[in-house]
Backbone as CSV, one residue per row, in Angstrom:
resi,resn,N_x,N_y,N_z,CA_x,CA_y,CA_z,C_x,C_y,C_z
1,MET,10.131,28.029,-15.760,11.324,26.588,-15.353,10.150,25.984,-14.509
2,LYS,10.140,24.490,-14.919,9.350,23.358,-14.414,10.086,22.858,-13.705
3,ASP,9.826,22.675,-11.966,9.966,21.778,-11.136,10.349,20.786,-11.551
4,LYS,11.596,20.077,-11.344,11.792,18.663,-11.941,12.034,17.590,-10.139
5,LYS,11.401,16.881,-11.042,11.617,15.401,-9.611,12.702,15.123,-9.531
6,SER,12.775,14.919,-8.301,14.269,14.376,-8.077,13.315,13.009,-8.267
7,LEU,15.352,11.982,-8.627,14.413,9.901,-8.919,13.785,9.720,-7.737
8,PHE,14.443,10.221,-6.214,13.847,9.381,-5.326,12.513,10.020,-4.745
9,GLU,11.985,10.870,-5.560,10.400,11.082,-5.181,10.237,10.244,-6.839
10,GLN,11.046,10.295,-7.682,9.830,9.211,-8.845,9.581,7.555,-8.617
11,VAL,10.990,7.329,-7.694,10.699,6.185,-7.535,9.441,6.298,-6.253
12,ALA,9.602,7.248,-5.752,8.276,6.665,-4.365,7.042,6.695,-4.935
13,ALA,6.682,7.858,-5.774,5.742,7.609,-6.605,5.030,6.649,-7.131
14,ILE,6.286,5.626,-7.834,5.793,4.704,-8.228,5.701,3.516,-7.630
15,ILE,6.522,3.735,-6.139,6.132,2.470,-5.357,4.979,2.973,-4.732
16,PHE,4.257,4.042,-4.600,2.987,4.556,-3.697,1.933,3.975,-5.579
17,GLY,2.382,4.152,-6.357,0.949,3.276,-6.472,1.340,1.612,-6.572
18,LEU,1.967,1.350,-6.762,2.112,0.583,-6.859,1.893,-0.535,-5.285
19,SER,1.640,0.284,-4.349,1.062,-0.047,-3.008,0.047,-0.276,-3.413
20,LEU,-0.717,0.580,-4.193,-2.439,1.092,-3.668,-2.862,-0.076,-4.782
21,VAL,-2.615,-0.047,-5.580,-2.594,-1.836,-6.478,-2.572,-3.210,-5.834
22,ALA,-1.397,-2.879,-4.562,-1.554,-4.173,-3.847,-2.579,-4.309,-2.760
23,GLY,-2.633,-2.678,-2.461,-3.284,-3.266,-1.517,-5.215,-3.381,-1.552
24,VAL,-5.472,-3.058,-2.990,-6.563,-3.336,-3.474,-6.823,-4.519,-3.993
25,GLY,-5.239,-5.424,-4.197,-5.478,-6.946,-4.505,-5.785,-7.340,-2.911
26,PHE,-5.046,-7.248,-2.223,-5.068,-8.393,-0.649,-6.477,-7.641,0.039
27,LEU,-7.314,-6.348,-0.506,-8.127,-6.316,-0.406,-9.065,-7.464,-0.902
28,PHE,-8.919,-7.292,-1.894,-9.977,-8.810,-2.870,-9.416,-9.904,-2.846
29,PHE,-7.921,-10.429,-2.240,-8.100,-11.682,-1.617,-8.551,-11.753,-0.992
30,ALA,-9.256,-10.969,0.167,-9.403,-11.129,1.698,-11.042,-11.605,1.273
31,ALA,-11.821,-10.527,0.588,-12.995,-11.374,0.438,-13.145,-12.309,-0.553
32,CYS,-12.551,-13.150,-1.079,-12.627,-13.503,-2.197,-12.455,-14.705,-0.851
33,ALA,-10.731,-15.278,-0.615,-10.908,-16.266,0.682,-12.608,-15.908,2.072
34,HIS,-12.892,-15.083,1.741,-13.413,-14.997,3.508,-14.980,-16.117,2.824
35,ALA,-15.397,-14.804,1.129,-16.260,-15.973,0.173,-16.440,-17.996,0.596
36,PHE,-15.270,-17.971,0.178,-15.317,-19.362,-0.574,-14.451,-20.149,1.064
37,SER,-14.376,-19.690,1.970,-14.209,-20.600,2.981,-15.255,-20.454,4.053
38,GLY,-15.787,-19.900,3.871,-16.621,-20.015,4.888,-16.593,-19.346,6.570
39,SER,-16.554,-20.310,7.355,-16.798,-19.696,8.500,-15.213,-20.349,9.251
40,ALA,-14.594,-21.156,9.116,-13.787,-21.936,9.017,-12.407,-21.247,10.183
41,ALA,-12.879,-21.044,11.602,-11.662,-20.313,12.033,-9.904,-19.899,11.688
42,PRO,-9.548,-21.176,11.036,-8.266,-21.208,10.243,-8.111,-19.977,9.081
43,TYR,-9.341,-19.677,8.498,-9.620,-19.316,7.410,-9.430,-17.805,8.017
44,ARG,-10.880,-17.872,8.601,-10.714,-15.989,9.713,-9.188,-15.358,9.551
45,ALA,-8.791,-16.045,10.680,-7.163,-14.794,10.573,-6.711,-15.153,9.802
46,ASN,-6.848,-15.931,8.258,-5.764,-15.113,7.561,-6.845,-14.087,6.751
47,THR,-7.986,-14.387,6.766,-8.384,-12.914,5.782,-8.082,-11.549,7.048
48,SER,-8.375,-11.739,8.873,-7.504,-10.998,8.984,-6.008,-10.241,8.323
49,MET,-5.729,-11.452,8.562,-4.388,-10.992,8.501,-3.980,-10.394,6.555
50,TYR,-5.011,-10.796,5.119,-5.357,-10.746,4.302,-5.805,-8.604,4.113
51,ILE,-6.406,-8.277,5.128,-7.167,-7.426,5.057,-6.067,-5.835,6.094
52,SER,-5.959,-6.393,7.079,-4.381,-5.871,7.748,-3.481,-5.525,6.405
53,LEU,-3.523,-6.353,5.900,-1.962,-5.803,4.503,-2.306,-4.487,3.674
54,GLY,-3.839,-5.241,3.169,-4.305,-3.998,2.166,-4.733,-2.809,2.847
55,LEU,-4.991,-2.805,3.895,-5.209,-1.022,4.966,-3.910,-0.446,4.614
56,ALA,-2.774,-1.426,5.766,-1.231,-1.142,5.658,-0.256,-0.807,4.743
57,VAL,-0.107,-1.749,3.477,0.264,-1.735,2.719,0.195,-0.090,1.647
58,PRO,-0.501,0.455,0.992,-0.634,1.570,0.700,-0.615,2.664,1.536
59,LEU,-0.801,2.424,3.704,-0.093,3.366,3.968,1.340,3.427,4.436
60,LEU,2.110,2.771,4.300,3.405,3.333,4.102,3.730,3.629,3.147
61,GLY,3.001,2.816,1.351,3.110,3.868,0.204,3.072,5.194,0.756
62,PHE,1.756,5.865,1.253,1.639,7.286,1.162,1.857,7.939,2.397
63,ILE,2.531,7.011,3.171,3.821,7.765,3.788,5.482,8.213,3.161
64,LEU,5.943,7.230,2.679,6.975,7.222,1.582,6.852,8.644,0.316
65,PHE,5.806,8.148,0.253,5.486,9.422,-1.133,4.919,10.636,-0.479
66,THR,4.996,11.435,0.910,5.276,12.275,1.846,6.564,12.954,1.876
67,ILE,6.868,11.903,2.634,7.836,11.872,3.541,8.816,12.883,1.985
68,ALA,9.185,11.716,0.911,9.854,11.760,-0.975,9.468,13.193,-1.562
69,SER,8.153,13.448,-0.989,7.766,14.806,-1.931,8.165,16.178,-0.989
70,TYR,7.803,15.340,0.220,7.975,16.731,0.883,8.650,17.143,2.518
71,GLY,9.191,16.176,2.862,9.522,15.923,4.149,11.403,16.321,3.316
72,LEU,11.948,15.867,2.555,13.556,15.823,2.149,14.163,17.833,1.324
73,ARG,12.718,18.289,1.421,12.684,19.622,0.721,13.563,20.460,1.062
74,GLY,13.551,20.321,2.764,14.318,21.715,3.366,15.369,20.958,3.566
75,ALA,16.099,19.655,3.698,16.832,18.665,3.990,18.114,19.445,3.191
76,ALA,17.434,19.180,1.819,18.449,19.132,0.817,18.921,20.940,0.951
């Protein structure tokens, strides 16, 4: 018998996948912004923000996916 995933787990898996894609997009945009802006101070701040978002968004998606997959099984 297959273990069917709940709707919440399926949505969490989709959000996790999208957050990975968004994180890669933020990191790519940060690399492009840094390459085209040079060492101008305002653009360095934006580059740091995009790098932070590129790392934080997939981490938040992973936390959501982990909670949906493992954290709520004992509570239900």
